[in-house]
N, C-alpha and C positions, 0 to 999 in steps of 0.2 A: 475297431481293434482294441483289445485290452492291453494296457501298458502297466508296468510295475512301478513306475515313478514318473516324475515330471520335473522339468526345470526350464526356466526362461529368465534371461537377463535383458530381454528386449533388444538384443543385437540382431543384425541381419543373419537369417538362418534359424533364429530362435522362434518359438511360437509367439504370435503377436495377438494383442487384444482383439476379441471378437466384437465387442460393443463399439460402434463407430463414434460414440460420444467420448471415448477414452483416447487420449493423445500420448504418444511416445515422444519424448524430447531429449535434450542433451544434459539433463540433470541440473542440480542446484547451481545458482549463479554465484553463491558464496557460502563459505563455512569456516569457522575458526579452527577446525581440526582436520578437515578433509580436502582433497583436491577438488576444485570447483569446475563446473562446466562438464561434468561427466557423471556416470552412474556410480554405484558402489563398485561394481565390476563392469568393465566395458565402457563404451562411450554414451550409452543411453539408459533411460529409466522411464517409468510410467508416471505421468503427471496426474494428480488429483486436485480437484478444487470444489469447495462448497459442499452442499448436501447432495449425496448421490448413493445409489445402489446399482452397480453395473456388473455384468458378467465380464470377467477379464479373459478367462480361458474355459473352453469346454474340454473335458477330459473323461477318461474312463479308467479309474484306478480303484482296485479292490483294497479295502482297509484291513490291515492286520493289527495284531497287538503292538507292533513296533512302528506303525506308520506315523509320520510327523509332517505337518505343514509348517514351513518356515518362510520368512521373507525379511527384507530390510526396508525400513521406512525412514524418511527424512521429512519431518514436519517443518515447514518454514515458519520463522518467527514473526514474519510481517503481519500476521493476523493474531498475534499473541500466542496463546497456547491452544487455540481452537483447532489447529492442524493436528494435534495429538489425538483428536477424537476420530480415529480412523482404524480400520482393521480389515484384514482379509478373512473371509469366511468360506466354507465349502458347502455346497448343496449336493445332496445325495440323489440317486436315480429316481427316488420317489418324490422329489421336489422339496423335501424338508431340509433345513439348514442345520449345521452343527451348533450355531448360536454364539459364535465369537463376536462379542458386542463391541462396536466402536465407542459407544458411550462409556462402557465399563473400562475400556482401555484408556480413554481420556481421563476419567475420574481417578484411575489408578496412579497417575502422575509418574509413570516409569519411563515415558518417552521424553528424550531431550529434544528441544527445538534446534534447528540448524545443524543437526548431527544425524548420522546414520545410526539406526537402532535395530538390533536383531530381535525378532519376535519368533518364538517357537510355540507351536500348538500340538500337543500330543493327541492323537486320534484313536488310541487303543480302545477307548470306551465304545467306539462305533465299529469294532472289528466285525467283518463279515458283510458290511454294506459297501456300496460302490459310490465313489465320488463322480459326479457328472459335471460339476461346474466349480470354478474358483471365482468368488465374488468379492469385489471391492466395495466396502461400506464406509462412507464418510458422514458423520453426524455431529457437526459442530453446533454448539449451543445456540448460535444466532444465525446459522446458515452460511457463514463466511470462513473459509479455511483454504489452505493450499499446502502442497507437499509432493513428495516423490516416493515411489515404491520400486524396488529392484530385487533381483535374485529370488524369484518366487520358486519354491521347491516343494515337492511332495516326495518323500523318500522313506526308506526303511532304516531306522536308526536304533540300535540297541543301546540302552543305558546300562553301563556296567559300573560296579563298585570295584575300584582298583586299589593298589597300594597308594598311600598318600602322595609320594613323589610323582606318581603318574597323573595326578590330578592338577599338578602345578602348571600354569601357563606363564612363562617369563615375559611374553609379549603383552600381558595385561598392563595397562597404563601408558601404552605407547601411542594411542590414538589421540594425541595431545598437541598443544602448541603453547606459545606464550600468551595467546589470547583466551584459551580455555583449556584447563587441565583436566584430564581424565586419569591422572596419576603422575604424568610427566616422568615416566620411567623409560628404561631401555632394557632389552632382553639380556640381562647379565648372566653369563654362565660362569660359575665360580664354585668354591667350596664355602661352607658356612664361615662367615667373618674372615674371608680369605684376603690375601695380599693383593691379588689382581682380579679384575673382571675381564672377560673376553666376550665380545659382542659383535653382531652384524651391524653395519653402518649404512644408512641410506644417504647421508650427507657427509662425505669424507673431509670436507673443509671446516666442519662445525666442531666446536667444543661444548655446545649446549644441547640442542635437540639433534642428537646424532642418529636416532632411528625413529622414523615416523611410519606408522602403520599404513597410512593412506595418503597423507598430504604430499609426500615426495614422489608419488607414482609417476611413471614415464608418460610419454605422449599417447600410448595405447592404454593408459590407465592400469598399468601393471606395476606392482611394487618392484623396485630394483635396488640392488645393493651395489655400493661403490667400493666397499672394503670390509674386511674383518679386522677388528681393532682390539688392542690392549687398552683398557680404560681404568680410570680410578674416579669416575665422576660420582660425587655424592648427591648432586642435584643439578639440573640444567641451569638453575639460577646461580649456582656456584661455579659451574663450568668444569671442564675436564682437565686432566694433567697427565703427563707421562704417556701420551698415546704413541702407539706404533702400529702400523697398518700393513696388511698383506692382502692381495687380491689375486685370485686365479684367473686365467683366461686361456683362450685358444686362438690360433691365427696370429696375425701381426701383434707385437707387444704394443699396448696402448697405455701411456702414462696419465693422460687426461682423465680426471676422475669421472666426468660425465660420460665420456666416450667408452670408458672401460666398464661402466655399470652393466650388470647382468640382471635381466628381468626374471621374475619367479612368481609363483602363486603361494599365498599363505597356506594353502592346502598341502604344499610340499615342504613346509617347515616342521622341524622338531624343536619345540621351545620348552625344554626342561632345564632344571637347575644344573644338572650334571651333563647335559648334552644339548648342544645346538647343532642342528643340521638343516641343509637346504639343497634341493635339486633345482638348478636353474633351467630356464626354458631351452638353453642351448645344449643341455646334457651334462654340463659340469656340475659336480657336487662338492660340497664342503661339509665336514663334520668337525666339531670342536668338543673336546672333553678336558676338564680342568684338574689341576692339582693346586696347591697353595700358591707357590711362586712360579708355577710352570703350567704348560698346557700342551696337548697333543692335537695337531691338525691332520686330518686326512682329506686329501684332494683326489678326485678322480676326473679323468679327461676322456671324452669320446675320441676315438681315433688314436689313442695311445700316445698322445703328445700334448703338451701344454706348458704354460709358464706361470710363474709367481712374481708379482710386482710388490716391492716394499717401499713404503714412504710414510709420511706423517700428516696429521691433520693440518698442521701449520708449517711443515717442513723445517722444524727446529730440531736439529740433532745431527748425528753422523751415521754413516752406513759403510760397512766393509763386506765385500763378497768374496768367498773362496769357493768357486764353482767346482774345482777339482776335488776338494775334500767335502763338499756339501755342507758348508758352514756360512752362516750370516751372523755378523756381530755389529753392534752399534750402540748408540745412546740417544736418548730423547730428553729434551728439556722443554717440551710443550707444556705450557701452564696458562690457565686463565688468570684474569686479574685478581680473583679472590683465592687463588691457590697459594696462600701464604706459607712461606717456609719451604716450598718445593724446590729441590735442586735437580740433579740429573738422575735418570734411571738408565741402567745398562741392560742390554739385550743380547742373548746368545741363543742361536737356533742351529739345529742340526737336522739333516735329511737322511732318509733311509736309502736313497739312491743318489748317485752322483749327478750333478747337473751337466748337461751337454755344453752349455756356455752360460756366461753371466756377464753383465755389464752395468755400469752406472750411467744414469741419464742426468746430466747437469741441467738444473732448472734455474731460471733467473731469480725466482723469489728466494730471499734470504741467502742466496749463493750456496745452497745446499743441493743434495742430489737425491734422486730416486734410483732404485736399482732393481734388476730383475734377474731371475734364473730361468733357463729353459730346460725342460726335461723331456727325454725321449722315453716316456713311461706313461702307462695308463693310470697308475696310482702312485701318489707321493705322500709320504708321511713326514710331517715336520714336528720335531720336539723343540719347544721354545721355553725359555725361562728368563726371569728378570732379577735385578738387584738394585737397591738404592745405594749400595756400598761400593761395588766395583764390578768390572767386567769379569774378573776371575770368580767373584762370588756368584755372578749369574750362572756361569758354567757349573759351579759347585751346586747351586740350587737345582739345576737341571739333572745332574748326576744323582743327587739325593732323592729327588721326587719322581722323575721319569727316566730311569737309567736306560741306556741302549738295550734293545731287545724287549722292552716292555710293550705289550700290545695295546692297541686301541681299546679293546674290550676290558683289559685289566685296569687301565686308567679310568675308563667310564664306570666300571663297577665299584672301584674304590671311592670315586666321587659320589656315586649314588648311595653307597653305604653311609657316607658322612651325612648326607642330607636325610637319609632315613633315620639316622640317630637323633635328629631334632624333630623332624616332621612326625615320626611315629610316636612321639610323646603324647599326642592327643588322638584318641579314636572317637569318631562321631557316628551316631546312628540316627536314622530318621531324617537324613538330609537329602535334599534334591541333588541332582547332578550339578547344577550351577552352584549350589551352596557348598558342595565339596570342593569344586574348583576354586571358589572364592576363599574358603577357609584355608585350604592348604597353600594356595598361592600367597595368601596374606602371611602365613607362617614362614614361607620362603623369604618374603621381603623382610620380615622381622629378624631372621637370622642371617640375612645377607650383610647387614651393617651391625656395628661398626667394623672396621677392617684392621687386620694386623699390619704393622709396619716394621716388624722385626724379622731377623733371619738367623739361621743356624750357621755359625762361622767356625773356623778352627779354634777361635778363642771363646767359643760359647755363643749364647744367644745375644745378638747385638742389633743395633739399629742406627741409621743415619738420622740424627736429631733434626726435626723440623722447627724446633723452638729455641735452640741455642744459636745466637747470632755469631756467625763466623765468616770472615771475609776471604778465606782461602779459596782460590779458584778450583773449579772442577776440571779434570782432564778427560781425555778420550777413554781412560781406563779406570779412573777412580773419582769418588765424590770429594768435593771440597767441604762438605758438611762434617761436623764432628761426629765420629762414630762412638757410640756409648753402649755400655753393657745393659742388658735387660730388655724386657718386652715393652712395646708401645702400641697403642691403638689409636686410630684416627678415623676421620670421616664420620662426624656426628655433629649435628646442630642441636644443642641441648635444649634450646627454647622449643624446638619442634618435638624432641623425643622424650623429655622427662615425664610427660603425662602418662604415657602408656608403654613405651618399649622397655624402659628401665624397670618398672614394676613387673613386666612380663618376664624379663630375664631373671629377676629376683625370685619369681615363683617357679618358672619352668626349668631354668638352668642356673641355680644359684652358684655352683662352682665356677662355671664359665663367667658368670656375672662378676664375681670377685676378681678374676683375672683381668677382665676388661676394665673394671674400675681402676685397678692398679696400673694398667697400661695408660690410663688417662692421668692418674696421679703422677705418673712418671714425667708428664709434661711440667707439672709443678716442681718436681725435684730438679728438673733440668733448667727450665726457663722461668721459674718463679710464679707461674700461673697455670691454671687449666683453661684451655680454649673455651670461649663461648661457642664458636663454630670452628671445629677442627677440620681444616681442608688443605693440607694436614695440620698446619700450625695455627697461629693466632690471627684468624680472619676477623676483620672489623665488620661484623654483620649481626643483625638481629638483637633481641632484647633480653636482658636478664643473664645472670650467671647461674644457669639452672642445673649445672652439675652439683651445686650445693644441695638442693633438695633431692635430686636423683640419688646421690650417694648416701645421703642421710637416710632416705627411705629404705635403701637396700640394707644398710647396717641395722636399722630397727627391725627389719624382717629376717634378721639372722644371717645375712650374707657375710661371709668372712673371706679370707684369702687375699686381702689387700692391706696396704699400709694404712691402718685406721687413723693413726695420729697425723700422718701427712695429709690424708684426705680431709680431716677436720681442719688442719692448718690452712689448706688451700681454700676451703669454704670460708673460714674466718677471715682470711686475707681479702677475699672478694667482698665480704660484707663490711669490712672495717678500715680498709686501706685505700686511700686515693691513688688510683693508678697514674702512671706517668704519661701514658698514651691512650689512644681511643680503642685499641684492639683487644685490651684485656680489662677485667674488672667491671665495675658498675659505673655507667655514665652518670654524671651529676652527683656522685657520692660526696664530693668535696663540700657540697652544701646540703643535700637532702638528708644526710645523716644527722644534721642538727636542726634543720627546719621541720622535719617530720613529714615532708612532702617533697616531690621532685618538681622543681619549677619548670615553667614553659620554655625557659632558655635551653633546656635539654630537648633535643628532637624526640618526639613521641614520648615525652616525659611521663605521662600518666601510665602508659604501659610499663615503663621502667619501674614506676612506683609500685604497681600492683604485682608485677613479677617479683619485685624485691620483698614484698610482704610474704609471698608464698615461700620463697627461699629462706627467709628469716624464720618462718614457722618450722620448716624442716631442720634448720640449724639449731633452733631452740631445743627441739626434741633430741637431736644428736648430742648437743652439749649436756643435756640432763642425763642422758644415758652414759656419758663419759665422766660424769661427776663435776662438770664445769658449771656450777650453780649460778655464779654471777652472770656468765655468758647466757645461760638458759633464760634467766629472768629478763635480761636485757633484750634478747632477740624475741622472746615471747611478746613483750609489750610492743616491740617494733613491728611485729607481724600484724598488729592491729592498726597500723598507721594508714591503712586504706581508708579508714573513716575520715581522715583529714582531707581526702579528695572527694568525699561525697557531698554533693550540693543538694540540700533538702528542698530548695526552691524548685528544682527541676526534677528531682528524683533519680538522678544519675550521677555517676562519677564524672568529674571533669578536671581539666588542668588548672593549676594555680600559678599566678605570677610570683616573682621573688618576694614581693611585699605581702603576699598572702591573699591578694584579691583573686577572684575567679577569672578564668581565661575568657569566658563568654558570659554575657548578660543572660539572666533568666528569661527575659522577654524575647520571644521568637527563637528560643533555642531549639535546634533540630537534632534529635538523637539519631536520625537516620543518615546524617552526613558522615562520610568516611574520612579517615586520615586525621590530620591535626594532632590531637593529643594521643592518638592510638596507632598501634602497629598493625597495619593491614586489616583494619576492622572499623567499627563505628561505636557510638555510645551505647546502643542497644546491646551489642554483643560483649560489652564490658560491664554491663549493669549487674552481672552476677559473678564477677571474677574474684570471688572470695571462696574458693572451694574448701579452704582449710578452716573456715570459721562460720558455720551455718548460723550459729546463735547471733553473732554480730551482724551478719548480712540480713537476717530477718529483722533485727532491731532497726537497722537503717531504713529498710523498706516499710516499716510500720507494723511489724508482726508477721506471723506465719501466714495468716490468711491474705494479708496484703502482698506478701512475697509470692504466694500462689497466683494471685490475681495478676501481678506484674509479669510472671512467667506466661500466663495465659495470653496476655496482651502481646507479649514478645512473639509467641508462635502464631498469633493471628494477624500481625501487622506485616503486610507483604513487603519484601525487598524488591524495589523497582529497578535498581541499577542506574538510577537517574540522579543520584546525589553524591557525586564523587568528592565533594568537599575539597580538602586541601590538595588532593591528587590532581584536580583540574580535568580529569578525564577518567574513563573506565579503566580499572585494572581487573585482571582476570578473576580475582576473588569476588568481585561484585556480581559479574554475570553468572558465576557458578552458584553463588548464594541465591540469586534471583531464580535460576532455572530449576532448582530442586523444589521450589514452591512449598517451603515450610516456614513461612513468615519471615522474620528477620534472621532465623537460624542459618548460620553459615558454616555447615559441617565441612566445607571445603578447606577450612583453615583452623589450625589448632586452638586458637583462643576461645573457640566456641564448643569444644568437644565435651566439656564438663556440664554444659548447661542443662541438657535433659535430666541429668542426675540430681540437679539442685532441687527438683521437686521433693526429693527425700527430706531436705531440711524444712520444707513447707508442710510436711505431713501429708503429701499427696503422692505416694509411691506408685499408684496405679497410672498416673500420668507419665511418670518416668517409663513404666513398662510399655505403654502404648507408643510413645514417641520413639523409644529406642527400637522397638520392633519395626516401626515405619522406616527408620533409617536403615536397618539391616535389610529390609525388603526391597527398597527402591534406590538406595544411593550407591550400592556396590554392584550395579548391573553392568553387563557388557563384556564379560570376560572373553567371549569368542571373537569380538571385534577389536581387541586391543584396548578396551576401556576398563571398567571395573572400579573406578573411583570417582567421586564428585569434585576432586581437587587434587592438590599436590600430595603424593604419597611420600612423605619425607622420612627417609631412613627407617622405614617400618612403622612409623607412628600411627598413620591412619589404618594400617593393617592390624596393629595390635589393638586398636580401639574395637575393631570388629571381633577379634578373638575374645577379648574380655566380655563384650556385650553378648556374644553368642553363647558364652559359658554361663552368663547370668549374673555377673558381678563386675564391679568397676572400682579402680583405685581413686576415688574422688578426692579425698584429703591426702594428697601426696605428702610424705614426710611423717605419716603415722601408719602403724601396721594394721589397717583395717580397710574393708571394702564396703561399698554400697551395693545392695542387691537390686537387680533388674528382673528380667524375665528370660530364662534360657530359650535358645532357638530350637534345639534338637530334642529328640525324645531321650537321648542318652549321650553323654560325653564322658570319656574316661581319660584323665590326665595321669600319665605315669610319671610320678615325681622322681627327682634325682636320688632321693633317699630310699627308693625301692617301694614306697607306698603308693597307693592310688587315691586320687581324688575323683569321685564319681558324681556326676550331676545327672539326675534322672528327672524326666518329666513325661511319664507315660501318657500316651494319647495326645501329645502336643501337636498342634496344627497351626496353620497360618492364622486361624481365627481365635485360638486359645491364647490370648495375649496377656491375660491378667493372672497374677498369682493369687490362689485361694488359700494355700497352706504350704508350709515348708517344715520338713523335719530334717534334722542332722543326726545321722546315726540312730534314727528311730525316735529321737526326742523332738517334741515341738519346738520350733524356733519362731518367735513372733516379732523379733526385732528386724528392722530393715538394714542392719549392718552385719558384717562378718569379720571376725578377727583373722588376721593372717595365720596365726598359729593353728586355728581350726582347720585351715586348708592345707597348710604345709606338712602336717602330720598325717595327712590322709583322712578322708571322711566320705560319707555318702550323703549328698544333699538330694532330697527327694521333694520335688515340687508337684503340687496339685494345681493345674492350670484351668482357667475357665474363660468364657467369652464375655463376662461382665466384670466390671471393677468390684473389688471386695475391700473390706476394712483391714486386710492383712498388712502388717508392716508399717502402720501409721504411727510414727514416732517423731513428731515434729520437734525441731530444735527449740528450746526455750529461749526466746529473744533475750539478749544481754548486750547492753551498750558496750561497744568495743573500748572506748576511752583509753587510748594510748597515753603514756606519760608525756609530759611536755616540759620543756626547759624554762626555768623561771629566772635565769640570769638575764640581766639587762645587756642588750647588745652595745657594749661600751668598750672600745679599744680592740686591738687585734686578737686578744684572747677570748673574746666573747662576741665576735661578729659573724658567727655562723658560717665560717668557711675555713678550710685548711690552707687556702692560698696565702693567708697571712699568718704570722707567728711573732712571738716575743721571746727575746733572749734576756734572761735575768743575769746581772753581773756577778752573782754569787752562786755558790754550790748549793746553799740551803735557803732558798728564798721563802718568804711568807706571802702567799697569794690570796688576796681577798676577792671573793665572788660577789659582785653587785647583784642584789636580789630585787625584783620588782614586786613580788607578792609574798611576804613572809608568812601569810596565813596558810599557804599550801604545804602539804606534807611531802618532804623530800624522802625518796626511797632509794635513790641511786644517783651516782654521778659518773661522768666520763672525763677522761683526759686524753688528749691527742698529741702524739709526739710531733716534733718539728721535722724540718727537712734535713737537719744536721744532728749529729750525735750530741748528747747532753741531756739525757732523760732522767727524770726523778726515779729513784730506786726504792726509797722508803719515805713514808710520809704519814701525817695524821690529818684527818678532816675534823674540824671543830665548828660548833655553832654557838652563837651568843645572841642574847636579846638586848644587851646594853653596850656591847663593845668592850666590856671589861672582864666579865666572867664568861669563860669559854668551857663548853662541854665537849668531851671526846665523842665523836660520832663514828669514826672508823679509823683503823690503823693498819698500815700495810708495811711489810718488810720484804726486801729482796725481789721486788717486782721487775719485770723486764718487758720492754717494748721491742718486739721482734722486727718490726719494719718501720720505715720512715712514714710519717703522716698516718699513723695507725691510731684509731680510736679504741680505747679500752674501757669497759664498764666495770663499776665496783658497786656492789649492793650493800646498803647499810644493814646492820643487824636488826634494826627496827626503824620505823618512820620517825622523821625529825621535823619539827616546826620551829624555825627561828627567824629573827629579823636579819641576822648576819651569818656568813659562813666564811671560813678561811681554810686554806690548805698550807700546812707547814711541812716543807720538804726537809727531811732529816738526813738523807744521803742521796747521791746522784752519781751518774756515770762519767761526769766531766766537771771541769772547774766552773762551767757555766751551764745553766739549765735552759733548754729551749722547749717551748710548748706552742702548739698551733691552736689549741682550743681547750676550753673547759666548760662543762655545763652541769647544772643540777636538775635532775629529772624528778618531777613531782606529780602527784595525782590530785 
């Protein structure tokens, strides 16, 4: 009998293997991301082991132009990566195979071990032939392998090019866990940069991994939802806050989250940015469409009767039910440990039909309640809104955004239009179906964060401040936080995002970028600092004050619409002021600012040092653009202090102790060990962490050829995941770096994202092109299975990397208005710029094999340099690439090696004014003291000096710096009038008009702000 398709998941009643050598079992025993002991769907899967070629099924299927073979495969890691050398092939009625090679699939390195992988094979080239058999082929290199196959399917599937928003899958990145990240996302339904997220929840008690694509499946191996939730989660590692949950049901009301869970199939999900929908196995449906502060839910019940249950992830909050009027109100104060500054959120919901009855269910945990409403209706619509200000403002937000009478379709279409406004900015041609899904889903993630935290009130745009410390209690109806005028943005980890998301905003949406920058600068205006990790306030997490370079970069690229002076002040404070606590500013700055390196007493001090250099580079260029020439000169030389951490004996950067000695001896040093001096990485992945100074990096590694060789070795040295170093055990970044099989390269984490582009500095752009294409091809796979990433997709950063790389250029030296050129992925991409002009990237005939750039023209003129100015892109241009299958000489412009040589302090560490720390200070008894600077080497040329204010008021305001060779005759070197120290323990630089070389130096204070002068530190910086 002829059939038009075929499917088997090896369950009872499904077709079973015909070869007696093949065994059906209960699936993998373990997986870091999936439910164990089951198949991908159902309870069973087909086992394969070692070398074999066996007929799995005999079929009779005619091939058309749209016929596709697909299956999921789970290679086990117990035999290394040999289990990836497996494939399903088809044999036709004449006995010939299609030729899908297990060896080629293994060498392609796109299958992850210990995880389910979807494989699709288009059969249109064989149209008109008949498939007789589906064959399993396993060809491990040495004959030993093992794994599982499930969901074998032959079907007719038409590939359509749709509007960008229809290519987005919000479930991408959800097939993850804390053991292995494929994104660590959740399916957020929202508007771009919106106030709230709305999401399905598979674990209603969690504030971290709230939605799992497979791992939380029920006993029958079906995904099941325990709730639909309001969320504000920036990352599972940061945790969620202000959650509020609703769950539909039929029959007896069930409050227990596991018992009320409803099973469904992912085939019955709608996962779009503007619409999440699901049909449960019992016939209940839920659809969610978002506004900024509000959302509309539509529930349908079979049998025209059902209930809605309301509660919280941690049952922290209050709930009030008005069944007669169809209103639910309450507040939530759920917050994870890292939700710094989060107070209460207020909730107001209304229904289009009255409830038949409602009741609260008192629960013992936290002495709070769960409540439900029962409806005698087959369809119920809930309009719900939130506020961080008050319950009355929540209702006002609802009336403003989704007024009564507004339909589901109207809300959906408005949200869709908002997403189209950002996703439609880039049109791509020559992309596969999977590439379109990947590209536009990544754009969705880019524009999902950061999030607004402000509201339109009767007094204008206002927000409840997460950064002003206030002890007023919150009540059931209003917040205890200080409510402040203006806009604020939150939910951003700048260490994660500065590399790609902020330059993407600067290029694609510069107007919105300026507004968001000002929304973060608002944190400085209110709380004195910009968050390192805003969730929403000052979370003590991660490394570097990377808003410094992000906002400097935006300004240099022409972004305006923000308080430039305040943004500069905030960055200057980060770079020059010792913070009082650990949650703001730069750790270790009280010493590192004078030592020229960050000592090992600072946790992960080397990473702090290297990030500081990048931020100082951006700050130097920012200062120069604003005419702060002393600051510019100071931060430029400070941006080269990475050289102070480079150990020439081992050829790597490493930590230094307070006395200047190296953290580890050269003998036996292992650059593959993780942790210690580094944040979430190892010495190999920080060997090139100087994206802002290719000339200095090349010099440290021995020249451009040596730099190229070092990069070659980096990509050729396997990551084994067996050297946890100071972590003492595996962390997820190690296994992720191991399993992509790209040497030491850990694309799963941000500190490595610039490394492929460093080949530009080595004069080997073809190697950048090859490696970037490899990353694009194999590290962003799995969209249809809730995967899509090789690690954490943090606030759009890994997504924006893909967008830049696919367009063919990358912001390598953040803090400067230029890009490094790679290799475009598509035949054509058109970026519709905010100014109405188009940036067009053309690569006619581009394929997966044409990896290398042969030629580039810009608006018809040859362009031989490997870099692009931002201005050339921002004003619109046509970039036309000629691509080829072999490397060329195009774009070879190696950096000319130049010794970094930062300035060093030549004062003798004598007394509290010269002991290289702001923790000590000296108070002079007079208003106009004369301060002598003890010098250890008078032969050095002094070009700059710094003064650091004390912990109390009493700053010098005017002074002269003088030099002498004999102690009697003094030469004026610098004179200052009316200077100001804005902050306590602030280090200010002052450049000399010309270099000076003397045996002695003194500072004569001529006026001050108090009767006594207090200083914490002084130094003379010499070359």
